Backbone as CSV, one residue per row, in Angstrom:
resi,resn,N_x,N_y,N_z,CA_x,CA_y,CA_z,C_x,C_y,C_z
1,LYS,-16.374,12.076,33.083,-16.471,11.803,31.668,-15.297,10.962,31.184
2,GLN,-14.179,11.059,31.834,-13.009,10.297,31.400,-12.771,9.131,32.356
3,CYS,-12.409,8.014,31.793,-12.043,6.863,32.616,-10.810,6.225,31.988
4,TYR,-10.189,5.343,32.715,-8.962,4.716,32.240,-9.190,3.217,32.135
5,LEU,-9.084,2.708,30.925,-9.224,1.286,30.672,-7.881,0.782,30.180
6,ILE,-7.485,-0.348,30.664,-6.206,-0.907,30.253,-6.481,-2.134,29.402
7,GLY,-5.888,-2.175,28.246,-5.996,-3.358,27.407,-7.386,-3.631,26.875
8,LEU,-8.022,-2.645,26.271,-9.380,-2.816,25.755,-9.482,-4.013,24.825
9,LEU,-8.586,-4.123,23.853,-8.667,-5.222,22.893,-8.346,-6.556,23.547
10,ASP,-7.440,-6.540,24.520,-7.112,-7.771,25.234,-8.287,-8.236,26.097
11,ILE,-9.151,-7.315,26.498,-10.379,-7.699,27.214,-11.375,-8.295,26.223
12,LEU,-11.516,-7.667,25.068,-12.473,-8.135,24.071,-12.077,-9.490,23.493
13,TYR,-10.799,-9.651,23.206,-10.291,-10.890,22.615,-8.895,-11.120,23.190
14,PRO,-8.818,-11.795,24.339,-7.522,-11.965,25.009,-6.496,-12.695,24.142
15,MET,-5.269,-12.201,24.220,-4.176,-12.908,23.549,-3.923,-14.212,24.297
16,PRO,-3.744,-15.314,23.583,-3.513,-16.601,24.257,-2.179,-16.615,25.000
17,GLU,-2.161,-17.326,26.097,-0.946,-17.406,26.913,0.185,-18.136,26.198
18,TRP,-0.140,-19.000,25.231,0.906,-19.759,24.547,1.746,-18.904,23.607
19,LEU,1.291,-17.672,23.337,2.121,-16.805,22.497,3.442,-16.535,23.199
20,ASN,4.513,-16.682,22.497,5.823,-16.405,23.080,6.735,-15.850,21.999
21,ASN,7.975,-15.770,22.275,8.919,-15.192,21.320,9.079,-16.009,20.050
22,ASN,8.591,-17.263,20.060,8.690,-18.090,18.863,7.581,-17.785,17.856
23,TYR,6.628,-16.985,18.260,5.511,-16.660,17.387,5.427,-15.144,17.255
24,ASP,5.083,-14.678,16.085,4.975,-13.243,15.858,3.657,-12.735,16.454
25,TRP,3.714,-12.229,17.677,2.510,-11.769,18.367,1.874,-10.591,17.639
26,ARG,2.692,-9.809,16.931,2.117,-8.706,16.154,1.245,-9.237,15.027
27,GLN,1.667,-10.353,14.429,0.856,-10.965,13.376,-0.433,-11.534,13.970
28,TRP,-0.343,-12.125,15.181,-1.556,-12.614,15.853,-2.528,-11.455,16.061
29,GLN,-2.015,-10.310,16.494,-2.881,-9.158,16.723,-3.554,-8.713,15.422
30,MET,-2.812,-8.631,14.330,-3.412,-8.254,13.042,-4.459,-9.290,12.618
31,ASP,-4.145,-10.560,12.775,-5.057,-11.626,12.356,-6.314,-11.714,13.212
32,ASN,-6.208,-11.350,14.489,-7.317,-11.564,15.422,-7.965,-10.293,15.956
33,TRP,-7.219,-9.212,15.995,-7.789,-7.938,16.432,-8.098,-7.038,15.240
34,GLY,-7.335,-7.188,14.174,-7.491,-6.318,13.018,-6.575,-5.112,13.055
35,CYS,-5.705,-5.038,14.042,-4.752,-3.931,14.160,-3.570,-4.410,14.994
36,ARG,-2.521,-3.619,14.993,-1.358,-3.937,15.823,-1.422,-3.136,17.103
37,HIS,-1.082,-3.747,18.169,-1.041,-3.133,19.492,-2.451,-2.873,20.024
38,ASP,-2.552,-2.775,21.309,-3.843,-2.557,21.945,-4.292,-1.116,21.724
39,ALA,-5.541,-0.850,22.020,-6.121,0.474,21.810,-5.630,1.453,22.871
40,GLU,-5.356,2.672,22.429,-5.009,3.756,23.344,-6.301,4.536,23.605
41,ILE,-6.819,4.446,24.820,-8.071,5.107,25.173,-7.825,6.611,25.286
42,VAL,-8.608,7.394,24.556,-8.520,8.848,24.620,-9.513,9.361,25.662
43,CYS,-10.752,8.888,25.583,-11.741,9.232,26.600,-12.846,8.194,26.596
44,CYS,-13.566,8.169,27.675,-14.640,7.208,27.859,-15.765,7.920,28.601
45,GLU,-16.978,7.752,28.120,-18.123,8.401,28.745,-19.226,7.373,28.941
46,VAL,-19.739,7.259,30.165,-20.892,6.417,30.431,-22.118,7.272,30.132
47,VAL,-22.830,6.925,29.071,-23.981,7.698,28.627,-25.233,7.266,29.378
48,SER,-25.370,5.947,29.583,-26.513,5.390,30.303,-26.133,3.983,30.743
49,ASN,-27.065,3.278,31.361,-26.810,1.885,31.738,-26.651,0.993,30.514
50,GLN,-27.073,1.499,29.358,-27.035,0.722,28.127,-25.972,1.189,27.128
51,GLU,-25.312,2.301,27.414,-24.407,2.859,26.412,-23.150,3.460,27.035
52,ILE,-22.023,3.098,26.451,-20.726,3.676,26.790,-20.118,4.177,25.490
53,ARG,-19.567,5.369,25.510,-18.867,5.903,24.342,-17.381,5.933,24.664
54,ILE,-16.606,5.344,23.778,-15.164,5.279,23.966,-14.492,5.828,22.713
55,GLU,-13.579,6.747,22.902,-12.752,7.224,21.798,-11.363,6.637,22.015
56,PHE,-10.836,5.994,20.989,-9.525,5.364,21.128,-8.750,5.445,19.827
57,HIS,-7.444,5.278,19.947,-6.537,5.248,18.798,-5.919,3.851,18.720
58,THR,-5.719,3.384,17.504,-5.021,2.122,17.272,-3.998,2.346,16.162
59,GLN,-3.134,1.367,15.991,-2.151,1.426,14.912,-2.511,0.396,13.856
60,PHE,-2.350,0.772,12.608,-2.535,-0.147,11.490,-3.944,-0.731,11.445
61,TRP,-4.911,0.077,11.098,-6.283,-0.319,10.853,-7.153,-0.252,12.105
62,THR,-8.394,-0.613,11.902,-9.431,-0.504,12.926,-9.740,-1.896,13.465
63,PRO,-9.913,-2.043,14.776,-10.046,-3.375,15.386,-11.442,-3.998,15.263
64,ILE,-11.969,-4.079,14.052,-13.297,-4.647,13.832,-13.329,-6.107,14.293
65,LEU,-12.268,-6.860,14.013,-12.246,-8.277,14.414,-12.364,-8.427,15.934
66,ALA,-11.620,-7.616,16.676,-11.684,-7.685,18.142,-13.058,-7.255,18.647
67,LEU,-13.626,-6.213,18.053,-14.957,-5.761,18.465,-16.006,-6.830,18.194
68,ASN,-15.940,-7.494,17.032,-16.896,-8.561,16.723,-16.756,-9.733,17.683
69,THR,-15.521,-10.133,17.971,-15.302,-11.228,18.909,-15.786,-10.841,20.300
70,GLY,-15.456,-9.629,20.740,-15.912,-9.161,22.047,-17.425,-9.103,22.135
71,ALA,-18.086,-8.659,21.079,-19.552,-8.588,21.070,-20.159,-9.971,21.242
72,ARG,-19.584,-10.978,20.588,-20.086,-12.364,20.746,-19.766,-12.914,22.135
73,ARG,-18.519,-12.743,22.571,-18.089,-13.297,23.866,-18.812,-12.663,25.048
74,LEU,-18.975,-11.334,24.991,-19.465,-10.591,26.150,-20.900,-10.096,25.973
75,ASN,-21.527,-10.494,24.879,-22.934,-10.203,24.622,-23.262,-8.705,24.666
76,PHE,-22.624,-7.945,23.767,-22.955,-6.532,23.650,-23.058,-6.170,22.173
77,SER,-23.637,-5.048,21.901,-23.669,-4.527,20.540,-22.818,-3.262,20.506
78,TYR,-22.388,-2.888,19.326,-21.557,-1.692,19.208,-21.819,-1.006,17.880
79,LYS,-21.433,0.242,17.826,-21.371,1.011,16.588,-20.071,1.789,16.644
80,ILE,-19.311,1.713,15.587,-18.051,2.453,15.510,-18.045,3.243,14.202
81,VAL,-17.592,4.465,14.296,-17.337,5.315,13.144,-15.852,5.627,13.223
82,TYR,-15.110,5.359,12.144,-13.656,5.477,12.231,-13.055,6.165,11.016
83,CYS,-11.878,6.700,11.242,-11.096,7.293,10.154,-9.625,7.069,10.467
84,GLU,-8.910,6.539,9.505,-7.469,6.343,9.617,-6.838,7.029,8.415
85,PRO,-6.581,8.341,8.534,-6.078,9.066,7.363,-4.719,8.583,6.870
86,GLY,-3.868,8.097,7.764,-2.551,7.620,7.351,-2.625,6.421,6.426
87,ASN,-3.629,5.570,6.629,-3.826,4.407,5.760,-4.925,4.645,4.737
88,GLY,-5.555,5.811,4.797,-6.564,6.163,3.813,-7.829,5.336,3.886
89,HIS,-8.298,5.056,5.094,-9.580,4.364,5.175,-10.481,5.003,6.216
90,VAL,-11.765,4.907,5.933,-12.799,5.507,6.764,-14.015,4.582,6.671
91,GLY,-14.841,4.567,7.705,-16.025,3.720,7.618,-16.820,3.701,8.890
92,GLU,-17.766,2.783,8.912,-18.577,2.565,10.099,-18.925,1.087,10.158
93,ALA,-19.126,0.602,11.368,-19.401,-0.820,11.540,-20.253,-1.035,12.782
94,THR,-20.973,-2.140,12.749,-21.668,-2.673,13.922,-21.262,-4.135,14.005
95,GLU,-21.798,-4.833,15.007,-21.459,-6.251,15.135,-21.985,-7.072,13.956
96,SER,-22.907,-6.525,13.148,-23.468,-7.289,12.037,-23.170,-6.713,10.649
97,GLU,-22.575,-5.525,10.587,-22.341,-4.912,9.283,-21.108,-4.010,9.342
98,HIS,-20.359,-3.997,8.235,-19.168,-3.147,8.148,-19.108,-2.552,6.750
99,LYS,-19.058,-1.226,6.694,-18.900,-0.532,5.416,-17.655,0.332,5.505
100,GLY,-16.633,-0.047,4.766,-15.382,0.695,4.760,-15.104,1.268,3.386
101,TYR,-14.381,2.383,3.364,-14.079,3.081,2.126,-12.615,3.505,2.138
102,LEU,-11.969,3.384,1.000,-10.590,3.839,0.856,-10.587,5.202,0.186
103,PHE,-9.646,6.042,0.602,-9.461,7.321,-0.075,-7.974,7.599,-0.198
104,THR,-7.604,8.254,-1.310,-6.189,8.478,-1.611,-5.799,9.951,-1.592
105,LEU,-6.791,10.843,-1.634,-6.601,12.289,-1.767,-6.130,12.686,-3.162
106,ASP,-6.081,11.716,-4.111,-5.846,12.064,-5.512,-7.054,12.817,-6.061
107,LYS,-8.237,12.435,-5.569,-9.497,13.102,-5.890,-10.157,13.434,-4.551
108,SER,-11.199,14.230,-4.591,-11.890,14.548,-3.337,-12.508,13.272,-2.776
109,PRO,-12.681,13.188,-1.440,-13.277,11.991,-0.846,-14.662,11.690,-1.427
110,GLU,-15.424,12.739,-1.738,-16.741,12.535,-2.333,-16.614,11.834,-3.686
111,GLU,-15.640,12.269,-4.499,-15.424,11.645,-5.811,-14.934,10.204,-5.677
112,GLU,-14.282,9.903,-4.561,-13.792,8.539,-4.342,-14.851,7.633,-3.720
113,GLY,-16.054,8.171,-3.517,-17.156,7.336,-3.049,-17.368,7.308,-1.549
114,VAL,-16.681,8.178,-0.806,-16.885,8.241,0.643,-18.210,8.960,0.898
115,PRO,-19.118,8.363,1.670,-20.402,9.009,1.953,-20.217,10.363,2.639
116,ILE,-21.064,11.304,2.285,-20.958,12.663,2.804,-21.023,12.689,4.336
117,LYS,-21.774,11.787,4.926,-21.849,11.699,6.394,-20.456,11.513,7.005
118,LEU,-19.652,10.630,6.401,-18.294,10.386,6.904,-17.343,11.511,6.520
119,VAL,-17.535,12.076,5.341,-16.722,13.221,4.925,-16.879,14.343,5.945
120,ASN,-18.128,14.609,6.331,-18.394,15.676,7.301,-17.926,15.312,8.707
121,GLU,-18.134,14.066,9.116,-17.745,13.627,10.473,-16.264,13.865,10.736
122,PHE,-15.442,13.603,9.724,-13.989,13.693,9.908,-13.354,14.854,9.137
123,ASP,-14.170,15.740,8.618,-13.691,16.925,7.901,-12.727,16.541,6.766
124,LEU,-13.087,15.489,6.034,-12.204,14.966,4.997,-12.059,15.907,3.804
125,HIS,-13.085,16.680,3.513,-12.958,17.589,2.376,-11.873,18.636,2.642
126,ASN,-11.847,19.183,3.864,-10.786,20.144,4.194,-9.413,19.483,4.225
127,MET,-9.358,18.215,4.647,-8.091,17.481,4.604,-7.610,17.383,3.153
128,TYR,-8.528,17.073,2.246,-8.210,16.992,0.821,-7.709,18.348,0.296
129,LEU,-8.417,19.436,0.644,-8.013,20.766,0.185,-6.636,21.151,0.724
130,ASP,-6.373,20.840,2.000,-5.047,21.109,2.583,-3.966,20.319,1.873
131,PHE,-4.260,19.054,1.571,-3.298,18.202,0.865,-2.980,18.784,-0.515
132,LYS,-4.009,19.197,-1.239,-3.801,19.757,-2.575,-3.028,21.074,-2.518
133,LYS,-3.298,21.884,-1.510,-2.574,23.148,-1.345,-1.098,22.862,-1.077
134,ASP,-0.824,21.925,-0.148,0.565,21.566,0.162,1.264,21.008,-1.081
135,GLU,0.556,20.181,-1.835,1.109,19.604,-3.057,1.439,20.704,-4.062
136,SER,0.556,21.667,-4.210,0.774,22.797,-5.118,1.954,23.662,-4.663
137,ASP,2.031,23.896,-3.360,3.147,24.694,-2.815,4.488,24.025,-3.093
138,LEU,4.542,22.709,-3.011,5.794,21.981,-3.292,6.207,22.127,-4.751
139,HIS,5.229,22.067,-5.650,5.530,22.163,-7.081,5.911,23.576,-7.497
140,ASN,5.486,24.570,-6.719,5.778,25.979,-7.056,7.074,26.483,-6.461
141,LYS,7.786,25.641,-5.744,9.057,26.068,-5.136,10.184,25.927,-6.095
């Protein structure tokens, strides 16, 4: 069920060889991958000859740009469901559509317009309740 892939985003959209210390490679990654640094693979499962499921972590947003480029270059389709609580964004995307939502935890994710499917997928309502409890505990000290 687990496999080890090195440089997933660099496979999908390789960094050009001309990048060097004179150019901000981190900015290239944000501009072309949609995140900084390559993906950290958590697990990978071959479901069938037509489907692979990969769970990965990235820094600073979700690599939709790299996935779209990889889908065109390597002729595959994808579906991603993502949540980045540190940056307050959640969503889902395919090679042809992307729906992203921002949440701040000032209000419940449902009140902020996050679809219930995503709220449930990532347990965002409990995250909101924990945040409010912690906030209340700080004010009561």
